[in-house]
N, C-alpha and C positions, 0 to 999 in steps of 0.2 A: 791557826789560818792561812788561808794564800790567793794571792791574785792567780787567776787562774787566763793562761793568753792559750787562745785555737790562731794558727797560722797556715793559712791556704790547707787545709786539711781535705782531701778524696778520701772516699772509701768505698772498693769495688768486693765482691764477696768472688768472683772471679779474677783468679791469677791472672789471665791472657786480655785483661779487659782493654778496649778501644775506645770503643763507642760511648757518646756520654752517657746513654741510657743503661748500660750497663755499671753506672755507677750508684751505689749507694746514696753517696755524700759528695758535693760540688762546691770544693773552694770554699771551705767554711772557713772565718776570721770572727771572732768574737775576742771580745775583755771581758771578764765578769770580776770586779773589784773586788779588794778582801772585805768582804764583812756583808755585801751584798746579797739579795735578794732575787733570783732569776727565775724565769721560766722558761723553758721550749713547750710549744703549744703547734699542733696538727694534728692531721687526721691518721689514724692507720698507713702505716707504710712510705712516711714522707721522711723517715731516718732519725726519729727522736732517740729511738733504744739505741741506734747505732753510735750517735755521736755522745750520746749517755757511757756507752761500752768505753768508747775512746778515751775517753776522759779518765774513766775508772782505771783503765789498762787492762779489762779485758779482751778488748782488740785493741791491736796495735794499725794505726790509719796506712794505706797503700800510700798515700802520700802527706806531706804536712809536718807539721811539729805540734809538739803539746808542750806547753810552762806551766810550772808552779812559779811565780814570782819570777827571778830571772834563770829558773833551773831548767835545763831541758829534760821532759820527763817522757819523752814519747816512747821508749823501749822499756822504760819499769816495768817492774811487774805492780798488779793492786795493792800487795803487801806494802811497798815500797813508798808508794802516794798516800798511805794515810786517809781513804775516804773511808767515810761512812755512808751505807748505802740500804735506804729503805725502800722495798719491793713492794709490788701487788699484793704481794699475799704474806702473811706476816712471818716472821722466821723468828719462832722462840722455842725452848726448849719445854716441851707442856711438862715431862716428870720433875721440872725442877720450879720451885717455889720463885715469885715475881723478884724476890731479894736476889736471889743468885743469877738470873736470866741477868738483873741489872750489873750485877759485881762480874759475870762470866769474863769479859776483856779487859776488867783491871786485875784480875787473878792471871791471867795469860801475860800480864806483863807485869807480875810479880811488884805488886805494889803493894806496901802494908798495910795491915790488916783495918786499924785505926781513918787512915784516907779513903780507903774503898769502902766505910763503913757513911765517912761522912757526902762524899762522892753522891755514894747511892741515895742517901736521906735525902740529898738538895734535888736532886734530879726526880726524885718519886714526888718532892712536892712540887714541883714544876708542871708534871704531869697527874697531878689530883690521882696519885696509884700509893699514897701510904699507907692507907687501909687497907691496903690489897697486898702489901709486904711478903707474908707468911703464908699466902695462900697459892695455890699451884697453879701456873700458867694455864694446863689444860681445861681449868673451871671457869675462863674469862672468858667474855664477848669479843666478836673480831677487833673493835674499836681498842677493847683493851690490849689485846694480843700485840695491835699495833702501834700501842702509845710504847708497847715493853721494843718494839725495833726502834723507835724512835730513841728510847731511853738510851738504849746500851750506844747509839750514837753520840749523843750527849754527855753523858759519861766519861768518855772519853777526855785527855787535854792535850791530844797530838791529832787530831783529826784538820785536814788540812781544807777538806770541804763536805759537805754532807747533801747528798744527791737523792731525791726521791721519786719512783719512779709508778704513776701513777698508783699513788699509797692510798687512796680511799676507795678504791675499786668494791672492795668486797664490806665496805661500812654501809648499815645502813643507810640510805638517804635523809632520814630525820635528823641523823646523829653528822651528817656532813660539815654540814656549816659549823656545828661546833666546833670540829677538831680542823678545822681550817681554819677557823679565828682563832685556834689556843695556838699551831703553827706559827702565823703572823706574830702573836705576843710572843713566841719562845723566841724567836729570829731576834726582833729588838730588845729580848732580855739577854741571849747569850752573844750575839754576835756573830755567828758566825755565819761563813759562805753558804750560802745554800742554793740550791739548783730542782727546781721543780718540774717534772717530765708529765706532760697529760695532753687529751684530746680534747679537755673539759674546757669552754672560756673563762667560764664561772672564776674556776681554780685558780685558773694560770692567773688573771687579772684583779683577783682578791689578794693572793698573795704576794706577786713580784709586785717588785720594782722597777725592774725592766723585763720586757718579754722578746723571745726571740722566736716570731710567727713561720716554721719550715713548711715546705712546701715542694713535694718533689724534689729531693736530698738538697733543697739551696735553704737557705734564711731569708726570707721575702723580706723582711722588715724586722728590726731592733729599737724597741722603743719602750716609752712608759704605756701603761693604757691610754691614758690621753692622746697621746701622739698615734696610737694604733684606731680608735676610735674615730677622730677628729680630721685625720688627714693618711689617709690608707696609701702606704707606698706601692701596693700591686693589689687588680681586682680581688685577687683571696684574702687577701685581708680583709677586706670591705665586704666580701661575703661572709668567710668564716668568723668574725666577728661583729656581732648587733641579733637580735633577735625581734626582730627577721633581719636580715642583715642587708648591706648598700644595693639601692637600687641598682643594676648596672644596665644602659639603654644606650642602642647604636645609634649613632651620629653621625655628621659632618661636620666640617669647619667651613664657616665662613669669615674672614676679617680673623683670625684667631679665637673666635667664640663657635662653641657648638650650635649645629642645629638641629633639632629633636624632632620628629613628627611636625615638620614644616613652620616649627617656631626657636628663633635664636634666643639660645640662652645666657643669660648672664653670668659672667665670671668675677672675681674678683680682679682677676688683674689679663689682659688676652692671653694664649697660647702664643710663643712665638718662632717657636721650632718644631718642625714635626713630619714623619713620614705620610703623607697623607695615602699609600700605597699600603699600607699595615690596618689593622684593626681595631677600628676607633670607637670607645666606647665613652658615656655621659656617668660619671657615678654620683649617686647624691643618696643618703640616707633617708630613710623614714621619718627622722623627727626634722629633718631639716628643708619637707616641704610644708606649704602652707596654702588654705583656702585664702584665695583670692580673686576679687570681684575682676581685676583685672589680668589674670591669667589666662592659660589655655584651659581647653575643655578636656573634661576626662569623662569616661564613662565606671561609672558606680556597679561592682558586680556583687559585691559582699562586704559588709562591718561587722568584725567582729570586737566586742566588749569585751576587754580585758582588764576592769577597774579602772584604774585612774587615768584610762585613756584606751580611743578604739582605734583598729587599724583595718584602715580602708584598702581592700582588694580593689587596684582600679586598671585600666585598661585604658588605651590610646592608641589607635591603628595598631591593633594587633600585638602590642609590647604592655604587657602585665607590670603594674610595679606599688608599690606596699606607699601607703600614707597616713601617718600618725595623726589623730584627731583629739587636744587635749579632751577630757570631759567636761560636759557641761557646753561644749562649742554646736551649734546645731551645722548637720551634714545635708547640704540639697542632695536627694537622690537625680535630680534632674539636672543636668546644665551645669557639676560642680566643675569651678574652677581653681586651678591651681600654680602657682609659680614656686621655682627653687630658690632656696639662700642662696647668692652669691659667692658669699662667707664658705660656705661648703659644699660647692659642687666643681668636682673635679674631673679633668679630663686625662683618656689612659688610651695608649697605645701597646697593643700586643702585652696588653695588662702591666704595664707601667705606667706609673704618675708620670705625666708630663711635667716639664719645668714652669713654675710659675710662682710666684710672690706669696709668700706666708701672707695667711691670714692676716687683719688686723687685730 
């Protein structure tokens, strides 16, 4: 296992890149502690796979360095990095048994047969594959084959880091939750440094201790799931995380407080410095808007019942936004008034969170 440090990583697939738009990655700085569980989260094309390939050694960055512990690994090969990588589609030897698939990397390392058998047995128990050890891999389901791919990484003792590239893509939806839960339990048990690449917020937030949210080649926020939800550092984080995501509403500033639709909105603390010539937005999640007879009036367009709560599709002076309303609370369809929770209402300038005190 190893601590991974990425220092000022930039990468372009164009050898003569000059403009920022020609770079797939822009000045990535990350520290992944030994034994931690991390996720790279973002939409297709944001640079997740490029960064993964740089860490694994399949790509060398245009600029910057990759360190494992204190060793500069930037120009080393994948073999020299001792990384176990699990891809979108299971990589197994169909003609081999499950046992031989798990033993394959150990036999390549010339381990003693008794030690191979012991490690295969241990990993098979971890992954619930014991009953399948003597079956050919070709007869297994997609999730069974993906467990073999995972097992070939777990069975090794020389792994510095395990990397998962959209590993649940081909898994049946009803099995995804189970396998995702098993991955988390495995991490707690084996303590490997693990990095999970995905576009699915549920997969990232349930697996990782910390998540790097990527957008247009940059890490726009690196934090715990709670930090990403409660205090998005960028409007993309607010919009991408949550279902539905954060409401983003155009506003002006008056005395350090946002004004939306003619209403002065309370904050935990006033904004002290901001360039008002740039795009200013107010951000508040649907969970932090409440029905309030002393609030401002909104128009109800639709109410969606999703079980334990309802989502009110509302409008105010042409601006659409969502409001969560708990089950059992009456929703007036006319003259509905709401207010925003000051502790969880934020101001953004050109997409970035502005300086403010931490919520109490």
